[in-house]
PyMOL Python script that loads the backbone (N, CA, C, O; Angstrom):
from pymol import cmd

cmd.read_pdbstr("""\
ATOM      1  N   MET A   1      -7.190  -1.802 -19.427  1.00  0.00           N
ATOM      2  CA  MET A   1      -7.479  -0.616 -18.641  1.00  0.00           C
ATOM      3  C   MET A   1      -7.171   0.607 -19.508  1.00  0.00           C
ATOM      4  O   MET A   1      -6.158   0.648 -20.205  1.00  0.00           O
ATOM      5  N   ASP A   2      -8.044   1.580 -19.453  1.00  0.00           N
ATOM      6  CA  ASP A   2      -7.798   2.749 -20.285  1.00  0.00           C
ATOM      7  C   ASP A   2      -6.714   3.636 -19.674  1.00  0.00           C
ATOM      8  O   ASP A   2      -6.340   3.483 -18.511  1.00  0.00           O
ATOM      9  N   ASP A   3      -6.233   4.549 -20.478  1.00  0.00           N
ATOM     10  CA  ASP A   3      -5.099   5.396 -20.117  1.00  0.00           C
ATOM     11  C   ASP A   3      -5.357   6.209 -18.846  1.00  0.00           C
ATOM     12  O   ASP A   3      -4.461   6.364 -18.016  1.00  0.00           O
ATOM     13  N   LYS A   4      -6.571   6.723 -18.693  1.00  0.00           N
ATOM     14  CA  LYS A   4      -6.895   7.547 -17.519  1.00  0.00           C
ATOM     15  C   LYS A   4      -6.773   6.738 -16.231  1.00  0.00           C
ATOM     16  O   LYS A   4      -6.242   7.228 -15.234  1.00  0.00           O
ATOM     17  N   ARG A   5      -7.260   5.509 -16.250  1.00  0.00           N
ATOM     18  CA  ARG A   5      -7.174   4.669 -15.051  1.00  0.00           C
ATOM     19  C   ARG A   5      -5.740   4.282 -14.740  1.00  0.00           C
ATOM     20  O   ARG A   5      -5.352   4.222 -13.573  1.00  0.00           O
ATOM     21  N   VAL A   6      -4.956   4.021 -15.763  1.00  0.00           N
ATOM     22  CA  VAL A   6      -3.547   3.686 -15.555  1.00  0.00           C
ATOM     23  C   VAL A   6      -2.828   4.863 -14.898  1.00  0.00           C
ATOM     24  O   VAL A   6      -2.048   4.674 -13.964  1.00  0.00           O
ATOM     25  N   LYS A   7      -3.088   6.063 -15.379  1.00  0.00           N
ATOM     26  CA  LYS A   7      -2.471   7.258 -14.800  1.00  0.00           C
ATOM     27  C   LYS A   7      -2.897   7.447 -13.353  1.00  0.00           C
ATOM     28  O   LYS A   7      -2.084   7.817 -12.505  1.00  0.00           O
ATOM     29  N   GLU A   8      -4.179   7.192 -13.067  1.00  0.00           N
ATOM     30  CA  GLU A   8      -4.701   7.353 -11.711  1.00  0.00           C
ATOM     31  C   GLU A   8      -4.062   6.355 -10.758  1.00  0.00           C
ATOM     32  O   GLU A   8      -3.647   6.724  -9.659  1.00  0.00           O
ATOM     33  N   VAL A   9      -3.980   5.105 -11.164  1.00  0.00           N
ATOM     34  CA  VAL A   9      -3.360   4.078 -10.323  1.00  0.00           C
ATOM     35  C   VAL A   9      -1.880   4.397 -10.118  1.00  0.00           C
ATOM     36  O   VAL A   9      -1.362   4.255  -9.010  1.00  0.00           O
ATOM     37  N   THR A  10      -1.214   4.818 -11.157  1.00  0.00           N
ATOM     38  CA  THR A  10       0.204   5.172 -11.064  1.00  0.00           C
ATOM     39  C   THR A  10       0.413   6.320 -10.080  1.00  0.00           C
ATOM     40  O   THR A  10       1.331   6.281  -9.261  1.00  0.00           O
ATOM     41  N   TYR A  11      -0.436   7.340 -10.161  1.00  0.00           N
ATOM     42  CA  TYR A  11      -0.348   8.474  -9.252  1.00  0.00           C
ATOM     43  C   TYR A  11      -0.508   8.035  -7.798  1.00  0.00           C
ATOM     44  O   TYR A  11       0.292   8.415  -6.942  1.00  0.00           O
ATOM     45  N   HIS A  12      -1.531   7.241  -7.519  1.00  0.00           N
ATOM     46  CA  HIS A  12      -1.792   6.823  -6.141  1.00  0.00           C
ATOM     47  C   HIS A  12      -0.702   5.904  -5.603  1.00  0.00           C
ATOM     48  O   HIS A  12      -0.344   5.980  -4.428  1.00  0.00           O
ATOM     49  N   ARG A  13      -0.182   5.045  -6.457  1.00  0.00           N
ATOM     50  CA  ARG A  13       0.924   4.178  -6.034  1.00  0.00           C
ATOM     51  C   ARG A  13       2.153   5.014  -5.684  1.00  0.00           C
ATOM     52  O   ARG A  13       2.806   4.764  -4.671  1.00  0.00           O
ATOM     53  N   GLN A  14       2.466   5.990  -6.503  1.00  0.00           N
ATOM     54  CA  GLN A  14       3.623   6.850  -6.254  1.00  0.00           C
ATOM     55  C   GLN A  14       3.436   7.666  -4.981  1.00  0.00           C
ATOM     56  O   GLN A  14       4.360   7.789  -4.178  1.00  0.00           O
ATOM     57  N   TYR A  15       2.235   8.224  -4.795  1.00  0.00           N
ATOM     58  CA  TYR A  15       1.951   9.020  -3.598  1.00  0.00           C
ATOM     59  C   TYR A  15       2.090   8.160  -2.343  1.00  0.00           C
ATOM     60  O   TYR A  15       2.710   8.577  -1.365  1.00  0.00           O
ATOM     61  N   ALA A  16       1.513   6.962  -2.373  1.00  0.00           N
ATOM     62  CA  ALA A  16       1.594   6.069  -1.210  1.00  0.00           C
ATOM     63  C   ALA A  16       3.044   5.696  -0.915  1.00  0.00           C
ATOM     64  O   ALA A  16       3.454   5.652   0.245  1.00  0.00           O
ATOM     65  N   THR A  17       3.813   5.430  -1.962  1.00  0.00           N
ATOM     66  CA  THR A  17       5.228   5.088  -1.783  1.00  0.00           C
ATOM     67  C   THR A  17       5.980   6.234  -1.119  1.00  0.00           C
ATOM     68  O   THR A  17       6.756   6.014  -0.189  1.00  0.00           O
ATOM     69  N   GLU A  18       5.755   7.448  -1.590  1.00  0.00           N
ATOM     70  CA  GLU A  18       6.435   8.611  -1.013  1.00  0.00           C
ATOM     71  C   GLU A  18       6.065   8.817   0.455  1.00  0.00           C
ATOM     72  O   GLU A  18       6.921   9.151   1.274  1.00  0.00           O
ATOM     73  N   ARG A  19       4.782   8.615   0.788  1.00  0.00           N
ATOM     74  CA  ARG A  19       4.336   8.797   2.178  1.00  0.00           C
ATOM     75  C   ARG A  19       4.975   7.764   3.095  1.00  0.00           C
ATOM     76  O   ARG A  19       5.409   8.092   4.199  1.00  0.00           O
ATOM     77  N   VAL A  20       5.034   6.517   2.640  1.00  0.00           N
ATOM     78  CA  VAL A  20       5.635   5.453   3.454  1.00  0.00           C
ATOM     79  C   VAL A  20       7.112   5.752   3.688  1.00  0.00           C
ATOM     80  O   VAL A  20       7.597   5.627   4.812  1.00  0.00           O
ATOM     81  N   VAL A  21       7.823   6.142   2.646  1.00  0.00           N
ATOM     82  CA  VAL A  21       9.244   6.474   2.798  1.00  0.00           C
ATOM     83  C   VAL A  21       9.409   7.673   3.723  1.00  0.00           C
ATOM     84  O   VAL A  21      10.269   7.667   4.603  1.00  0.00           O
ATOM     85  N   HIS A  22       8.590   8.698   3.526  1.00  0.00           N
ATOM     86  CA  HIS A  22       8.663   9.900   4.357  1.00  0.00           C
ATOM     87  C   HIS A  22       8.464   9.569   5.835  1.00  0.00           C
ATOM     88  O   HIS A  22       9.237  10.014   6.684  1.00  0.00           O
ATOM     89  N   LEU A  23       7.435   8.794   6.138  1.00  0.00           N
ATOM     90  CA  LEU A  23       7.152   8.449   7.532  1.00  0.00           C
ATOM     91  C   LEU A  23       8.206   7.501   8.097  1.00  0.00           C
ATOM     92  O   LEU A  23       8.586   7.621   9.262  1.00  0.00           O
ATOM     93  N   GLY A  24       8.677   6.568   7.286  1.00  0.00           N
ATOM     94  CA  GLY A  24       9.706   5.636   7.751  1.00  0.00           C
ATOM     95  C   GLY A  24      11.045   6.298   7.987  1.00  0.00           C
ATOM     96  O   GLY A  24      11.824   5.842   8.823  1.00  0.00           O
ATOM     97  N   ASP A  25      11.325   7.372   7.259  1.00  0.00           N
ATOM     98  CA  ASP A  25      12.598   8.084   7.403  1.00  0.00           C
ATOM     99  C   ASP A  25      12.509   9.273   8.356  1.00  0.00           C
ATOM    100  O   ASP A  25      13.483  10.007   8.520  1.00  0.00           O
ATOM    101  N   GLY A  26      11.356   9.469   8.983  1.00  0.00           N
ATOM    102  CA  GLY A  26      11.162  10.614   9.873  1.00  0.00           C
ATOM    103  C   GLY A  26      11.800  10.384  11.229  1.00  0.00           C
ATOM    104  O   GLY A  26      12.953   9.966  11.330  1.00  0.00           O
ATOM    105  N   THR A  27      11.047  10.658  12.248  1.00  0.00           N
ATOM    106  CA  THR A  27      11.552  10.496  13.614  1.00  0.00           C
ATOM    107  C   THR A  27      11.609   9.015  13.970  1.00  0.00           C
ATOM    108  O   THR A  27      11.069   8.172  13.253  1.00  0.00           O
ATOM    109  N   ALA A  28      12.262   8.708  15.076  1.00  0.00           N
ATOM    110  CA  ALA A  28      12.310   7.329  15.560  1.00  0.00           C
ATOM    111  C   ALA A  28      10.891   6.822  15.816  1.00  0.00           C
ATOM    112  O   ALA A  28      10.592   5.656  15.561  1.00  0.00           O
ATOM    113  N   GLU A  29      10.018   7.697  16.321  1.00  0.00           N
ATOM    114  CA  GLU A  29       8.633   7.312  16.600  1.00  0.00           C
ATOM    115  C   GLU A  29       7.882   6.964  15.319  1.00  0.00           C
ATOM    116  O   GLU A  29       7.177   5.956  15.274  1.00  0.00           O
ATOM    117  N   SER A  30       8.022   7.788  14.271  1.00  0.00           N
ATOM    118  CA  SER A  30       7.308   7.496  13.020  1.00  0.00           C
ATOM    119  C   SER A  30       7.855   6.221  12.379  1.00  0.00           C
ATOM    120  O   SER A  30       7.094   5.440  11.807  1.00  0.00           O
ATOM    121  N   HIS A  31       9.161   6.008  12.470  1.00  0.00           N
ATOM    122  CA  HIS A  31       9.760   4.782  11.941  1.00  0.00           C
ATOM    123  C   HIS A  31       9.187   3.563  12.671  1.00  0.00           C
ATOM    124  O   HIS A  31       8.821   2.574  12.037  1.00  0.00           O
ATOM    125  N   HIS A  32       9.112   3.635  13.980  1.00  0.00           N
ATOM    126  CA  HIS A  32       8.571   2.552  14.803  1.00  0.00           C
ATOM    127  C   HIS A  32       7.107   2.274  14.430  1.00  0.00           C
ATOM    128  O   HIS A  32       6.705   1.117  14.300  1.00  0.00           O
ATOM    129  N   ARG A  33       6.329   3.323  14.262  1.00  0.00           N
ATOM    130  CA  ARG A  33       4.910   3.154  13.916  1.00  0.00           C
ATOM    131  C   ARG A  33       4.735   2.543  12.526  1.00  0.00           C
ATOM    132  O   ARG A  33       3.867   1.692  12.331  1.00  0.00           O
ATOM    133  N   MET A  34       5.545   2.964  11.568  1.00  0.00           N
ATOM    134  CA  MET A  34       5.455   2.393  10.225  1.00  0.00           C
ATOM    135  C   MET A  34       5.858   0.922  10.248  1.00  0.00           C
ATOM    136  O   MET A  34       5.224   0.098   9.589  1.00  0.00           O
ATOM    137  N   ARG A  35       6.897   0.586  10.993  1.00  0.00           N
ATOM    138  CA  ARG A  35       7.308  -0.811  11.097  1.00  0.00           C
ATOM    139  C   ARG A  35       6.199  -1.655  11.715  1.00  0.00           C
ATOM    140  O   ARG A  35       5.903  -2.747  11.229  1.00  0.00           O
ATOM    141  N   ASP A  36       5.584  -1.153  12.786  1.00  0.00           N
ATOM    142  CA  ASP A  36       4.491  -1.878  13.436  1.00  0.00           C
ATOM    143  C   ASP A  36       3.300  -2.054  12.485  1.00  0.00           C
ATOM    144  O   ASP A  36       2.698  -3.127  12.434  1.00  0.00           O
ATOM    145  N   ALA A  37       2.966  -1.009  11.739  1.00  0.00           N
ATOM    146  CA  ALA A  37       1.848  -1.088  10.799  1.00  0.00           C
ATOM    147  C   ALA A  37       2.134  -2.117   9.712  1.00  0.00           C
ATOM    148  O   ALA A  37       1.254  -2.892   9.337  1.00  0.00           O
ATOM    149  N   ARG A  38       3.355  -2.122   9.211  1.00  0.00           N
ATOM    150  CA  ARG A  38       3.730  -3.098   8.186  1.00  0.00           C
ATOM    151  C   ARG A  38       3.619  -4.521   8.723  1.00  0.00           C
ATOM    152  O   ARG A  38       3.121  -5.409   8.032  1.00  0.00           O
ATOM    153  N   GLU A  39       4.075  -4.737   9.940  1.00  0.00           N
ATOM    154  CA  GLU A  39       3.997  -6.068  10.538  1.00  0.00           C
ATOM    155  C   GLU A  39       2.549  -6.498  10.769  1.00  0.00           C
ATOM    156  O   GLU A  39       2.219  -7.672  10.603  1.00  0.00           O
ATOM    157  N   GLN A  40       1.687  -5.559  11.149  1.00  0.00           N
ATOM    158  CA  GLN A  40       0.280  -5.895  11.362  1.00  0.00           C
ATOM    159  C   GLN A  40      -0.428  -6.217  10.045  1.00  0.00           C
ATOM    160  O   GLN A  40      -1.328  -7.057  10.014  1.00  0.00           O
ATOM    161  N   ALA A  41      -0.027  -5.560   8.968  1.00  0.00           N
ATOM    162  CA  ALA A  41      -0.668  -5.758   7.672  1.00  0.00           C
ATOM    163  C   ALA A  41      -0.070  -6.930   6.891  1.00  0.00           C
ATOM    164  O   ALA A  41      -0.640  -7.352   5.885  1.00  0.00           O
ATOM    165  N   ALA A  42       1.049  -7.451   7.334  1.00  0.00           N
ATOM    166  CA  ALA A  42       1.769  -8.487   6.593  1.00  0.00           C
ATOM    167  C   ALA A  42       0.925  -9.692   6.189  1.00  0.00           C
ATOM    168  O   ALA A  42       1.124 -10.202   5.087  1.00  0.00           O
ATOM    169  N   PRO A  43      -0.004 -10.180   7.011  1.00  0.00           N
ATOM    170  CA  PRO A  43      -0.772 -11.360   6.601  1.00  0.00           C
ATOM    171  C   PRO A  43      -1.780 -11.105   5.474  1.00  0.00           C
ATOM    172  O   PRO A  43      -2.246 -12.067   4.864  1.00  0.00           O
ATOM    173  N   TYR A  44      -2.125  -9.879   5.181  1.00  0.00           N
ATOM    174  CA  TYR A  44      -3.247  -9.586   4.297  1.00  0.00           C
ATOM    175  C   TYR A  44      -2.956  -9.440   2.805  1.00  0.00           C
ATOM    176  O   TYR A  44      -3.865  -9.705   2.019  1.00  0.00           O
ATOM    177  N   PRO A  45      -1.779  -9.046   2.350  1.00  0.00           N
ATOM    178  CA  PRO A  45      -1.588  -8.866   0.903  1.00  0.00           C
ATOM    179  C   PRO A  45      -1.872 -10.112   0.067  1.00  0.00           C
ATOM    180  O   PRO A  45      -2.288  -9.993  -1.086  1.00  0.00           O
ATOM    181  N   ASP A  46      -1.658 -11.299   0.623  1.00  0.00           N
ATOM    182  CA  ASP A  46      -1.937 -12.513  -0.140  1.00  0.00           C
ATOM    183  C   ASP A  46      -3.400 -12.592  -0.550  1.00  0.00           C
ATOM    184  O   ASP A  46      -3.720 -13.210  -1.566  1.00  0.00           O
ATOM    185  N   GLU A  47      -4.290 -11.982   0.217  1.00  0.00           N
ATOM    186  CA  GLU A  47      -5.712 -11.994  -0.115  1.00  0.00           C
ATOM    187  C   GLU A  47      -5.993 -11.284  -1.440  1.00  0.00           C
ATOM    188  O   GLU A  47      -6.988 -11.577  -2.102  1.00  0.00           O
ATOM    189  N   LEU A  48      -5.130 -10.363  -1.824  1.00  0.00           N
ATOM    190  CA  LEU A  48      -5.313  -9.649  -3.092  1.00  0.00           C
ATOM    191  C   LEU A  48      -5.200 -10.595  -4.275  1.00  0.00           C
ATOM    192  O   LEU A  48      -5.758 -10.325  -5.339  1.00  0.00           O
ATOM    193  N   PHE A  49      -4.479 -11.709  -4.104  1.00  0.00           N
ATOM    194  CA  PHE A  49      -4.211 -12.605  -5.201  1.00  0.00           C
ATOM    195  C   PHE A  49      -4.916 -13.956  -5.062  1.00  0.00           C
ATOM    196  O   PHE A  49      -4.565 -14.921  -5.741  1.00  0.00           O
ATOM    197  N   THR A  50      -5.907 -14.015  -4.179  1.00  0.00           N
ATOM    198  CA  THR A  50      -6.660 -15.239  -3.963  1.00  0.00           C
ATOM    199  C   THR A  50      -7.989 -15.152  -4.706  1.00  0.00           C
ATOM    200  O   THR A  50      -8.747 -14.197  -4.536  1.00  0.00           O
ATOM    201  N   ALA A  51      -8.257 -16.156  -5.529  1.00  0.00           N
ATOM    202  CA  ALA A  51      -9.517 -16.185  -6.281  1.00  0.00           C
ATOM    203  C   ALA A  51     -10.681 -16.471  -5.335  1.00  0.00           C
ATOM    204  O   ALA A  51     -10.524 -17.178  -4.339  1.00  0.00           O
ATOM    205  N   CYS A  52     -11.832 -15.924  -5.652  1.00  0.00           N
ATOM    206  CA  CYS A  52     -13.027 -16.186  -4.873  1.00  0.00           C
ATOM    207  C   CYS A  52     -14.216 -16.328  -5.823  1.00  0.00           C
ATOM    208  O   CYS A  52     -14.119 -16.001  -7.006  1.00  0.00           O
ATOM    209  N   ASP A  53     -15.333 -16.818  -5.297  1.00  0.00           N
ATOM    210  CA  ASP A  53     -16.525 -17.067  -6.110  1.00  0.00           C
ATOM    211  C   ASP A  53     -17.496 -15.899  -6.079  1.00  0.00           C
ATOM    212  O   ASP A  53     -18.666 -16.074  -5.738  1.00  0.00           O
ATOM    213  N   VAL A  54     -17.032 -14.728  -6.426  1.00  0.00           N
ATOM    214  CA  VAL A  54     -17.896 -13.554  -6.472  1.00  0.00           C
ATOM    215  C   VAL A  54     -18.554 -13.517  -7.845  1.00  0.00           C
ATOM    216  O   VAL A  54     -17.898 -13.679  -8.874  1.00  0.00           O
ATOM    217  N   ARG A  55     -19.844 -13.304  -7.836  1.00  0.00           N
ATOM    218  CA  ARG A  55     -20.582 -13.257  -9.108  1.00  0.00           C
ATOM    219  C   ARG A  55     -21.235 -11.882  -9.264  1.00  0.00           C
ATOM    220  O   ARG A  55     -21.568 -11.218  -8.282  1.00  0.00           O
ATOM    221  N   ASP A  56     -21.407 -11.476 -10.513  1.00  0.00           N
ATOM    222  CA  ASP A  56     -22.057 -10.181 -10.803  1.00  0.00           C
ATOM    223  C   ASP A  56     -23.506 -10.188 -10.408  1.00  0.00           C
ATOM    224  O   ASP A  56     -24.198  -9.185 -10.582  1.00  0.00           O
TER     225      ASP A  56
END
""", "prot")
cmd.dss("prot")
cmd.show_as("cartoon", "prot")
cmd.util.cbc("prot")
cmd.orient("prot")
C-alpha cells in the first residue's frame, strides 16, 4: 500500500476510535447506545477475515 493510503487509513481509524470513546464516555444514554450498537455488530467482524470466491 502506498504512503498516501496508509495515512488515509490511519486517519480514519484514529477518528473512528476517538468518536467511539467520546460517545461511550458521554451521557448514560450515549454509553447505552454505543454498548447496544457494539453488541448488534459483534457477529460481523469475522466476515472481514473470511475468504470468498470473488473474481475480477
